C-alpha positions as a Markdown table, in Angstrom:
| # | Residue | x | y | z |
|---|---|---|---|---|
| 1 | Met | -14.3 | -5.1 | -28.2 |
| 2 | Ala | -10.8 | -5.3 | -26.4 |
| 3 | Lys | -11.5 | -7.6 | -23.2 |
| 4 | Ser | -10.5 | -5.8 | -19.6 |
| 5 | Arg | -8.1 | -7.6 | -17.0 |
| 6 | Lys | -8.3 | -8.2 | -13.4 |
| 7 | Lys | -5.1 | -7.2 | -12.0 |
| 8 | Val | -3.9 | -7.3 | -8.2 |
| 9 | Ala | -0.3 | -5.7 | -7.6 |
| 10 | Lys | 1.2 | -8.3 | -5.0 |
| 11 | His | 4.6 | -7.2 | -5.1 |
| 12 | Asn | 4.8 | -3.5 | -5.9 |
| 13 | Lys | 4.6 | -1.1 | -3.5 |
| 14 | Thr | 1.9 | 0.8 | -5.5 |
| 15 | Ile | -1.9 | -0.8 | -5.0 |
| 16 | Arg | -4.2 | 0.5 | -7.7 |
| 17 | Ile | -7.9 | 1.0 | -6.8 |
| 18 | Arg | -10.3 | 2.5 | -9.3 |
| 19 | Gly | -9.7 | 6.5 | -8.9 |
| 20 | Leu | -6.5 | 6.1 | -6.8 |
| 21 | Asn | -2.8 | 5.0 | -6.8 |
| 22 | Leu | -1.5 | 4.4 | -3.4 |
| 23 | Lys | 2.1 | 4.9 | -2.5 |
| 24 | Leu | 2.5 | 2.5 | 0.5 |
| 25 | Ser | 4.9 | 2.4 | 3.4 |
| 26 | Thr | 6.6 | -0.9 | 4.2 |
| 27 | Ser | 4.0 | -1.4 | 7.3 |
| 28 | Gly | 1.2 | -0.1 | 5.1 |
| 29 | Leu | 2.3 | -2.9 | 2.3 |
| 30 | Leu | 1.7 | -5.6 | 4.8 |
| 31 | Leu | -2.0 | -4.7 | 4.8 |
| 32 | Ser | -2.2 | -4.1 | 1.4 |
| 33 | Leu | -2.3 | -7.7 | -0.3 |
| 34 | Thr | -5.9 | -8.5 | 1.8 |
| 35 | Ala | -7.3 | -5.1 | 1.1 |
| 36 | Val | -6.5 | -5.1 | -2.6 |
| 37 | Leu | -8.1 | -9.1 | -3.1 |
| 38 | Ala | -11.1 | -7.6 | -1.0 |
| 39 | Ile | -11.6 | -4.9 | -3.9 |
| 40 | Val | -10.7 | -6.2 | -6.5 |
| 41 | Thr | -8.8 | -4.1 | -9.1 |
| 42 | Ile | -9.9 | -3.3 | -12.3 |
| 43 | Val | -7.9 | -2.4 | -15.0 |
| 44 | Leu | -8.7 | -1.7 | -18.2 |
| 45 | Asn | -5.9 | -1.6 | -21.1 |
| 46 | Tyr | -7.9 | -0.2 | -24.1 |
| 47 | Asn | -9.5 | 3.5 | -23.5 |
| 48 | His | -10.2 | 4.0 | -27.3 |
| 49 | Ile | -13.5 | 2.1 | -26.2 |
| 50 | Phe | -14.1 | 5.1 | -23.7 |
| 51 | Lys | -13.6 | 7.6 | -26.2 |
| 52 | Lys | -16.4 | 6.3 | -28.3 |
| 53 | Gln | -18.3 | 7.4 | -25.3 |
| 54 | Asp | -17.1 | 10.4 | -24.8 |
| 55 | Ser | -18.6 | 13.9 | -24.1 |
| 56 | Ser | -21.9 | 15.4 | -25.6 |
| 57 | Lys | -23.5 | 14.0 | -28.7 |
| 58 | Ile | -24.5 | 17.3 | -29.6 |
| 59 | Asn | -22.7 | 20.5 | -30.5 |
| 60 | Pro | -23.3 | 23.3 | -28.3 |
| 61 | Val | -23.4 | 25.6 | -31.1 |
| 62 | Ser | -26.1 | 23.9 | -32.9 |
| 63 | Ile | -28.3 | 24.3 | -29.6 |
| 64 | Gly | -27.3 | 28.0 | -29.5 |
| 65 | Thr | -27.5 | 30.6 | -26.5 |
| 66 | Leu | -29.7 | 29.2 | -23.8 |
| 67 | Thr | -30.8 | 31.6 | -20.9 |
| 68 | Asp | -30.2 | 31.2 | -17.5 |
| 69 | Tyr | -33.6 | 32.5 | -15.5 |
| 70 | Cys | -32.0 | 31.6 | -12.7 |
| 71 | Gln | -28.9 | 33.5 | -12.5 |
| 72 | Gln | -31.0 | 36.6 | -13.2 |
| 73 | Lys | -32.7 | 36.4 | -9.9 |
| 74 | Thr | -31.5 | 38.1 | -7.0 |
| 75 | Thr | -31.0 | 34.7 | -5.4 |
| 76 | Val | -29.6 | 31.6 | -7.1 |
| 77 | Thr | -31.3 | 28.6 | -5.5 |
| 78 | Tyr | -30.8 | 24.8 | -6.3 |
| 79 | Ser | -35.0 | 24.7 | -6.6 |
| 80 | Cys | -34.8 | 27.5 | -9.4 |
| 81 | Tyr | -32.2 | 25.1 | -11.2 |
| 82 | Lys | -33.7 | 21.8 | -11.0 |
| 83 | Lys | -37.0 | 23.5 | -12.2 |
| 84 | Glu | -35.4 | 25.1 | -15.1 |
| 85 | Leu | -32.7 | 22.0 | -16.0 |
| 86 | Thr | -35.9 | 19.8 | -15.4 |
| 87 | Asp | -38.4 | 21.7 | -17.8 |
| 88 | Leu | -35.2 | 21.9 | -20.4 |
| 89 | Val | -35.2 | 18.0 | -20.5 |
| 90 | Asn | -38.9 | 17.6 | -20.6 |
| 91 | Gln | -39.4 | 20.1 | -23.5 |
| 92 | Lys | -36.2 | 19.9 | -25.5 |
| 93 | Gly | -34.1 | 17.1 | -24.2 |
| 94 | Pro | -31.2 | 16.5 | -21.9 |
| 95 | Glu | -28.6 | 17.7 | -24.3 |
| 96 | Tyr | -30.1 | 20.8 | -24.1 |
| 97 | Ala | -30.0 | 20.9 | -20.0 |
| 98 | Met | -26.2 | 20.2 | -20.1 |
| 99 | Ala | -25.6 | 22.7 | -22.6 |
| 100 | Leu | -26.9 | 25.3 | -20.4 |
| 101 | Leu | -24.4 | 24.0 | -17.5 |
| 102 | Lys | -21.3 | 24.0 | -20.0 |
| 103 | Gln | -22.5 | 27.4 | -21.1 |
| 104 | Gln | -22.9 | 28.9 | -17.8 |
| 105 | Tyr | -19.8 | 26.6 | -16.1 |
| 106 | Asp | -17.0 | 29.5 | -16.5 |
| 107 | Lys | -19.5 | 32.5 | -16.4 |
| 108 | Asn | -21.8 | 31.5 | -13.1 |
| 109 | Asn | -19.7 | 30.4 | -9.8 |
| 110 | Tyr | -22.9 | 28.6 | -8.6 |
| 111 | Val | -23.1 | 26.3 | -11.2 |
| 112 | Lys | -19.4 | 25.8 | -11.1 |
| 113 | Thr | -19.2 | 25.1 | -7.4 |
| 114 | Glu | -22.8 | 22.7 | -7.6 |
| 115 | Cys | -22.1 | 21.4 | -11.1 |
| 116 | His | -22.2 | 17.6 | -10.4 |
| 117 | Gln | -24.9 | 17.9 | -7.9 |
| 118 | Leu | -27.0 | 19.5 | -11.1 |
| 119 | Thr | -26.0 | 17.2 | -13.1 |
| 120 | His | -27.2 | 14.5 | -11.1 |
| 121 | Thr | -30.7 | 16.4 | -11.6 |
| 122 | Val | -30.3 | 16.6 | -14.9 |
| 123 | Gly | -29.8 | 12.3 | -15.3 |
| 124 | Arg | -33.0 | 12.0 | -13.0 |
| 125 | Ala | -35.2 | 14.1 | -15.5 |
| 126 | Ala | -33.7 | 12.1 | -18.3 |
| 127 | Tyr | -34.5 | 8.7 | -16.8 |
| 128 | Asp | -38.0 | 9.8 | -16.1 |
| 129 | Arg | -38.3 | 11.2 | -19.5 |
| 130 | Tyr | -37.0 | 7.7 | -21.5 |
| 131 | Gln | -37.9 | 5.1 | -18.8 |
| 132 | Asn | -34.9 | 3.2 | -20.1 |
| 133 | Leu | -31.7 | 3.3 | -18.7 |
| 134 | Ala | -29.7 | 2.6 | -22.0 |
| 135 | Asp | -32.0 | 5.1 | -23.8 |
| 136 | Thr | -31.1 | 7.6 | -21.0 |
| 137 | Tyr | -27.7 | 6.9 | -21.3 |
| 138 | Val | -27.3 | 7.3 | -24.8 |
| 139 | His | -28.5 | 11.1 | -24.3 |
| 140 | Gly | -26.2 | 11.3 | -21.3 |
| 141 | Asp | -22.8 | 13.6 | -21.0 |
| 142 | Tyr | -19.8 | 13.1 | -18.9 |
| 143 | Phe | -19.4 | 16.5 | -17.8 |
| 144 | Cys | -18.8 | 17.2 | -14.4 |
| 145 | Ala | -18.0 | 13.9 | -13.1 |
| 146 | Ser | -20.4 | 11.8 | -14.9 |
| 147 | Gly | -23.5 | 13.0 | -12.4 |
| 148 | Tyr | -25.7 | 13.0 | -15.4 |
| 149 | Tyr | -25.4 | 8.7 | -15.3 |
| 150 | His | -25.3 | 8.7 | -11.3 |
| 151 | Gly | -28.7 | 10.4 | -11.5 |
| 152 | Ala | -30.1 | 8.3 | -13.7 |
| 153 | Ser | -29.5 | 5.3 | -11.7 |
| 154 | Glu | -30.5 | 6.9 | -8.6 |
| 155 | Glu | -33.6 | 7.4 | -10.2 |
| 156 | Ile | -34.4 | 4.1 | -10.6 |
| 157 | Ile | -34.3 | 3.1 | -6.9 |
| 158 | Ala | -35.6 | 6.1 | -6.0 |
| 159 | Lys | -38.5 | 5.5 | -8.0 |
| 160 | Lys | -39.3 | 1.7 | -7.7 |
| 161 | Gly | -37.8 | 0.9 | -4.0 |
| 162 | Ala | -35.2 | -0.7 | -2.4 |
| 163 | Asp | -37.1 | -4.0 | -3.4 |
| 164 | Tyr | -36.7 | -3.7 | -6.8 |
| 165 | Met | -33.1 | -4.2 | -6.0 |
| 166 | Thr | -33.4 | -7.2 | -4.3 |
| 167 | Lys | -35.2 | -8.9 | -6.3 |
| 168 | Asp | -32.9 | -9.2 | -9.2 |
| 169 | Pro | -29.9 | -6.8 | -8.4 |
| 170 | Glu | -27.8 | -7.9 | -11.6 |
| 171 | Lys | -30.9 | -6.7 | -14.0 |
| 172 | Ile | -30.4 | -2.9 | -13.6 |
| 173 | Cys | -26.9 | -2.5 | -14.8 |
| 174 | Ala | -26.6 | -6.2 | -16.8 |
| 175 | Thr | -26.7 | -3.7 | -20.3 |
| 176 | Phe | -23.2 | -2.6 | -19.4 |
| 177 | Ala | -21.9 | -5.4 | -17.3 |
| 178 | Gln | -22.6 | -7.3 | -20.4 |
| 179 | Lys | -21.3 | -5.1 | -23.0 |
| 180 | Glu | -19.3 | -2.3 | -21.4 |
| 181 | Arg | -18.1 | -4.8 | -18.4 |
| 182 | Tyr | -15.8 | -2.6 | -15.7 |
| 183 | Met | -15.8 | 0.5 | -18.0 |
| 184 | Leu | -16.8 | 3.7 | -16.7 |
| 185 | Asn | -20.6 | 3.6 | -17.7 |
| 186 | His | -20.7 | 0.2 | -15.8 |
| 187 | Tyr | -19.4 | 1.8 | -13.0 |
| 188 | Asn | -21.3 | 5.1 | -13.1 |
| 189 | Cys | -24.4 | 2.7 | -13.1 |
| 190 | Val | -23.7 | 0.9 | -10.4 |
| 191 | His | -22.4 | 3.9 | -8.5 |
| 192 | Gly | -25.7 | 5.3 | -8.7 |
| 193 | Ile | -27.5 | 2.7 | -7.5 |
| 194 | Gly | -25.6 | 3.6 | -3.9 |
| 195 | His | -27.4 | 6.7 | -4.0 |
| 196 | Gly | -30.6 | 5.7 | -5.0 |
| 197 | Leu | -30.6 | 3.2 | -2.2 |
| 198 | Met | -29.9 | 5.8 | 0.2 |
| 199 | Glu | -32.9 | 7.7 | -0.5 |
| 200 | Ala | -34.8 | 4.5 | -0.9 |
| 201 | Thr | -34.2 | 3.4 | 2.8 |
| 202 | Asp | -34.6 | 6.8 | 4.7 |
| 203 | Ser | -30.9 | 7.4 | 4.5 |
| 204 | Asp | -30.0 | 4.3 | 6.4 |
| 205 | Leu | -26.3 | 3.7 | 5.4 |
| 206 | Phe | -26.2 | 0.4 | 7.0 |
| 207 | Ala | -29.2 | -1.4 | 5.3 |
| 208 | Ser | -28.3 | 0.2 | 2.0 |
| 209 | Leu | -24.7 | -1.2 | 2.2 |
| 210 | Lys | -26.4 | -4.7 | 2.9 |
| 211 | Ile | -28.3 | -4.3 | 0.0 |
| 212 | Cys | -25.2 | -3.5 | -2.3 |
| 213 | Asp | -23.8 | -6.6 | -1.1 |
| 214 | Lys | -26.3 | -8.6 | -3.0 |
| 215 | Leu | -24.7 | -8.0 | -5.9 |
| 216 | Ala | -22.5 | -10.9 | -7.0 |
| 217 | Asp | -19.7 | -9.4 | -8.6 |
| 218 | Arg | -17.5 | -7.7 | -5.8 |
| 219 | Trp | -16.5 | -5.2 | -7.8 |
| 220 | Glu | -20.1 | -4.3 | -8.4 |
| 221 | Ser | -20.8 | -4.2 | -4.8 |
| 222 | Asp | -17.7 | -2.1 | -4.1 |
| 223 | Ser | -18.7 | 0.6 | -7.0 |
| 224 | Cys | -22.1 | 0.6 | -5.5 |
| 225 | Asp | -20.7 | 1.0 | -2.0 |
| 226 | Ser | -19.0 | 4.0 | -2.9 |
| 227 | Gly | -22.3 | 5.8 | -3.9 |
| 228 | Val | -23.7 | 4.6 | -0.5 |
| 229 | Phe | -21.1 | 6.8 | 1.4 |
| 230 | Met | -21.5 | 9.9 | -1.2 |
| 231 | Gln | -24.7 | 9.9 | -0.8 |
| 232 | Asn | -24.3 | 10.1 | 3.4 |
| 233 | Ile | -22.4 | 13.5 | 2.8 |
| 234 | Met | -24.5 | 14.8 | 0.2 |
| 235 | Asp | -27.5 | 14.0 | 2.8 |
| 236 | Val | -25.6 | 16.6 | 5.1 |
| 237 | Glu | -24.1 | 18.8 | 2.2 |
| 238 | Ser | -26.7 | 18.7 | -0.7 |
| 239 | Pro | -27.1 | 22.4 | -2.0 |
| 240 | Asp | -31.1 | 22.0 | -2.2 |
| 241 | Glu | -32.3 | 23.9 | 0.7 |
| 242 | Thr | -35.7 | 21.6 | 0.8 |
| 243 | Ala | -33.1 | 19.0 | 2.2 |
| 244 | Asp | -33.3 | 17.7 | 5.8 |
| 245 | His | -29.3 | 18.4 | 6.0 |
| 246 | Thr | -29.2 | 15.6 | 8.5 |
| 247 | Ser | -27.7 | 12.0 | 8.9 |
| 248 | Lys | -27.7 | 9.7 | 12.0 |
| 249 | Tyr | -24.1 | 8.4 | 10.3 |
| 250 | Leu | -22.2 | 11.4 | 10.5 |
| 251 | Arg | -20.9 | 12.8 | 14.0 |
| 252 | Pro | -19.3 | 16.3 | 14.0 |
| 253 | Asp | -17.3 | 15.3 | 16.9 |
| 254 | Gln | -16.3 | 12.3 | 14.8 |
| 255 | Pro | -15.5 | 13.4 | 11.8 |
| 256 | Met | -13.8 | 9.9 | 10.2 |
| 257 | Tyr | -17.0 | 8.4 | 11.9 |
| 258 | Pro | -18.6 | 5.9 | 10.5 |
| 259 | Cys | -15.2 | 4.8 | 8.9 |
| 260 | Thr | -14.4 | 4.2 | 12.3 |
| 261 | Ala | -17.6 | 1.6 | 12.8 |
| 262 | Val | -18.2 | -0.1 | 9.5 |
| 263 | Asp | -16.6 | -3.4 | 8.9 |
| 264 | Asp | -13.2 | -3.7 | 7.3 |
| 265 | Arg | -15.3 | -5.1 | 4.3 |
| 266 | Tyr | -16.3 | -1.4 | 3.7 |
| 267 | Lys | -13.8 | 0.9 | 5.2 |
| 268 | Val | -11.7 | 1.7 | 1.8 |
| 269 | Gly | -15.1 | 2.3 | 0.2 |
| 270 | Cys | -15.8 | 4.7 | 3.2 |
| 271 | Tyr | -12.0 | 6.4 | 3.3 |
| 272 | Ile | -12.2 | 7.0 | -0.1 |
| 273 | Ile | -14.7 | 10.1 | 0.3 |
| 274 | Gln | -14.9 | 10.8 | 4.0 |
| 275 | Ser | -12.1 | 13.5 | 3.8 |
| 276 | Ser | -15.0 | 15.5 | 2.3 |
| 277 | Tyr | -16.9 | 15.6 | 5.3 |
| 278 | Ala | -13.8 | 16.3 | 8.1 |
| 279 | Leu | -13.1 | 18.8 | 5.9 |
| 280 | Thr | -16.5 | 20.6 | 6.3 |
| 281 | Val | -16.7 | 20.3 | 10.3 |
| 282 | Leu | -13.2 | 21.6 | 10.5 |
| 283 | Asn | -13.5 | 24.5 | 8.2 |
| 284 | Tyr | -11.5 | 23.3 | 5.7 |
| 285 | Asp | -8.3 | 23.0 | 7.8 |
| 286 | Phe | -6.6 | 20.5 | 5.7 |
| 287 | Val | -3.8 | 20.1 | 8.0 |
| 288 | Lys | -6.0 | 18.7 | 10.8 |
| 289 | Val | -7.6 | 16.4 | 7.8 |
| 290 | Phe | -4.2 | 15.0 | 6.9 |
| 291 | Gly | -3.8 | 14.6 | 10.9 |
| 292 | Leu | -6.9 | 12.5 | 10.8 |
| 293 | Cys | -6.2 | 10.2 | 7.8 |
| 294 | Ala | -3.0 | 9.2 | 9.7 |
| 295 | Gln | -4.9 | 7.9 | 12.3 |
| 296 | Ala | -6.9 | 5.8 | 10.2 |
| 297 | Gly | -4.2 | 3.2 | 9.5 |
| 298 | Pro | -1.2 | 2.1 | 7.5 |
| 299 | Phe | -3.5 | 1.2 | 4.6 |
| 300 | Tyr | -6.5 | 3.2 | 4.9 |
| 301 | Ser | -4.7 | 6.5 | 5.6 |
| 302 | Thr | -3.3 | 6.3 | 2.2 |
| 303 | Val | -6.7 | 6.1 | 0.8 |
| 304 | Cys | -7.9 | 8.8 | 2.8 |
| 305 | Tyr | -4.6 | 11.4 | 1.4 |
| 306 | Gly | -5.9 | 10.4 | -2.0 |
| 307 | Ser | -9.6 | 11.6 | -1.0 |
| 308 | Ile | -7.9 | 14.7 | 0.2 |
| 309 | Gly | -6.2 | 15.4 | -3.0 |
| 310 | Arg | -9.9 | 14.8 | -4.7 |
| 311 | Asp | -11.0 | 17.5 | -2.3 |
| 312 | Ala | -8.2 | 20.1 | -2.9 |
| 313 | Ser | -8.7 | 20.1 | -6.1 |
| 314 | Gly | -12.5 | 20.2 | -6.1 |
| 315 | Tyr | -12.2 | 22.8 | -3.2 |
| 316 | His | -10.0 | 25.4 | -5.6 |
| 317 | Asn | -12.3 | 24.6 | -8.9 |
| 318 | Leu | -9.3 | 22.7 | -10.4 |
| 319 | Asp | -7.0 | 25.9 | -9.6 |
| 320 | Gln | -3.6 | 23.9 | -10.1 |
| 321 | Gln | -1.5 | 26.2 | -7.9 |
| 322 | Tyr | -4.0 | 26.0 | -5.1 |
| 323 | Thr | -4.0 | 22.0 | -5.1 |
| 324 | Val | -0.4 | 22.0 | -4.9 |
| 325 | Asp | -0.1 | 24.4 | -2.1 |
| 326 | Thr | -2.6 | 22.3 | -0.1 |
| 327 | Cys | -1.0 | 18.6 | -0.9 |
| 328 | Asn | 2.1 | 20.4 | 0.0 |
| 329 | Leu | 0.4 | 20.7 | 3.9 |
| 330 | Gly | 0.5 | 16.8 | 3.9 |
| 331 | Gln | 3.1 | 16.1 | 7.2 |
| 332 | Asn | 5.3 | 13.2 | 5.5 |
| 333 | Tyr | 6.4 | 11.9 | 1.6 |
| 334 | Glu | 3.1 | 9.3 | 1.7 |
| 335 | Ala | 0.7 | 12.0 | 2.7 |
| 336 | Val | 1.9 | 14.5 | -0.1 |
| 337 | Val | 2.2 | 11.9 | -3.2 |
| 338 | Asn | -0.8 | 10.4 | -2.4 |
| 339 | Cys | -2.5 | 13.9 | -2.2 |
| 340 | Ile | -1.4 | 14.7 | -5.6 |
| 341 | Glu | -1.9 | 11.6 | -7.4 |
| 342 | Gly | -5.8 | 12.0 | -5.9 |
| 343 | Ala | -5.7 | 15.5 | -7.3 |
| 344 | Ala | -4.5 | 14.4 | -10.7 |
| 345 | Lys | -7.2 | 11.8 | -11.2 |
| 346 | Asn | -10.0 | 13.9 | -10.1 |
| 347 | Ile | -8.6 | 16.4 | -12.7 |
| 348 | Ile | -8.8 | 13.6 | -15.2 |
| 349 | Tyr | -12.4 | 12.8 | -14.2 |
| 350 | Ser | -13.5 | 16.1 | -14.3 |
| 351 | Tyr | -11.8 | 16.8 | -17.8 |
| 352 | His | -12.3 | 13.5 | -19.6 |
| 353 | Ser | -8.7 | 14.7 | -20.5 |
| 354 | Asp | -5.1 | 14.0 | -19.5 |
| 355 | Lys | -4.0 | 17.5 | -20.6 |
| 356 | Gln | -4.8 | 19.3 | -17.5 |
| 357 | Ala | -3.5 | 16.6 | -15.4 |
| 358 | Tyr | -0.1 | 17.0 | -16.9 |
| 359 | Glu | 0.1 | 20.5 | -16.2 |
| 360 | Phe | -0.8 | 19.7 | -13.0 |
| 361 | Cys | 2.0 | 17.6 | -12.7 |
| 362 | Ser | 4.1 | 20.2 | -13.9 |
| 363 | Ala | 3.4 | 22.3 | -11.1 |
| 364 | Val | 4.3 | 20.1 | -8.3 |
| 365 | Lys | 7.6 | 20.2 | -6.3 |
| 366 | Glu | 10.3 | 18.2 | -8.9 |
| 367 | Asn | 10.5 | 14.9 | -6.5 |
| 368 | Tyr | 7.1 | 14.1 | -6.8 |
| 369 | Arg | 6.8 | 14.9 | -10.7 |
| 370 | Phe | 7.6 | 11.1 | -12.0 |
| 371 | Asp | 4.9 | 9.7 | -9.7 |
| 372 | Cys | 2.1 | 12.4 | -10.5 |
| 373 | Arg | 2.9 | 11.9 | -14.4 |
| 374 | Lys | 3.0 | 8.2 | -14.2 |
| 375 | Thr | -0.5 | 8.5 | -12.3 |
| 376 | Val | -1.7 | 10.8 | -14.8 |
| 377 | Arg | -0.5 | 8.2 | -17.7 |
| 378 | Asp | -1.5 | 4.8 | -16.4 |
| 379 | Tyr | -4.8 | 6.3 | -15.0 |
| 380 | Tyr | -5.9 | 7.8 | -18.3 |
| 381 | Ala | -4.9 | 5.0 | -20.5 |
| 382 | Thr | -6.8 | 2.6 | -18.4 |
| 383 | Phe | -10.3 | 5.1 | -17.6 |
């Protein structure tokens, strides 16, 4: 197995963070060294290792056409899909639940819109079936941004409690840390823990972040943080109609809170996701959110612009032209290019392919194409 390398960009104006390439202005570069050293960028050199893990283990054709009973109902609900997918996992296995989502993805707008969260549900049910994370991952699928794997790790903490994490924090993801260190499954495992900690601590964001800190590896703790911040937003935006849909760590009148309140140690992990909440409370006024990102500071603003790119591609269901038009709303080159690169990476992450991302780059304005294509090439090669 090829070894991964840790690399920190010390002299370039491009700073690499998992999921983002940040184009910094000169003033932003002054802050970049400290920030990058803090978050530790991991660059993976041989994506053929990842390719061996790619996509479904079972051909959907061999499974056959599955009936989606939830689609037949007058009102489509998350509760219905949660039961339908869980039943499929229990009766036939998670491959069948994932096959159903794939079959419905382009037919059912609800499935397309809520796909990541629905795959979380499949992953949680799969862990309950196998009771072992490594075995659960063997039956997994990266469809819809790896939600299956996030859900599987989430379920461990949700079921066993935060104390299980604090007693032996390295144990949960040890299999992936030893065999696939800093690769996608390692990230997915630790990121999912962050989701689970929020459930186990009754959505206490600051307590969850402190537990993530118990991971000795800084890359792992940062990956865990990202799950915490994402779940904080999901607490409000979850499609589950039975959920509380409140968070004491989100403020409609301060859309960038808690990023404005957490220690600098956590700000990158927060700004990478916070635009999703800001867009919700500002009725998807992307211009306003670009403005809020600009106020985050020279370095964090670039992180935030990349987050807008992810949101733009997701909001438009990966539609290339709508995403391009949205990124063009940025107030300057730095805003637009980081938005474009964030969108390109989200496209790669969603499809586990660079084909659609290169097509996206062809649709952006000529002065952004080089940066876009370079991002696609570099990110896919190190994914």
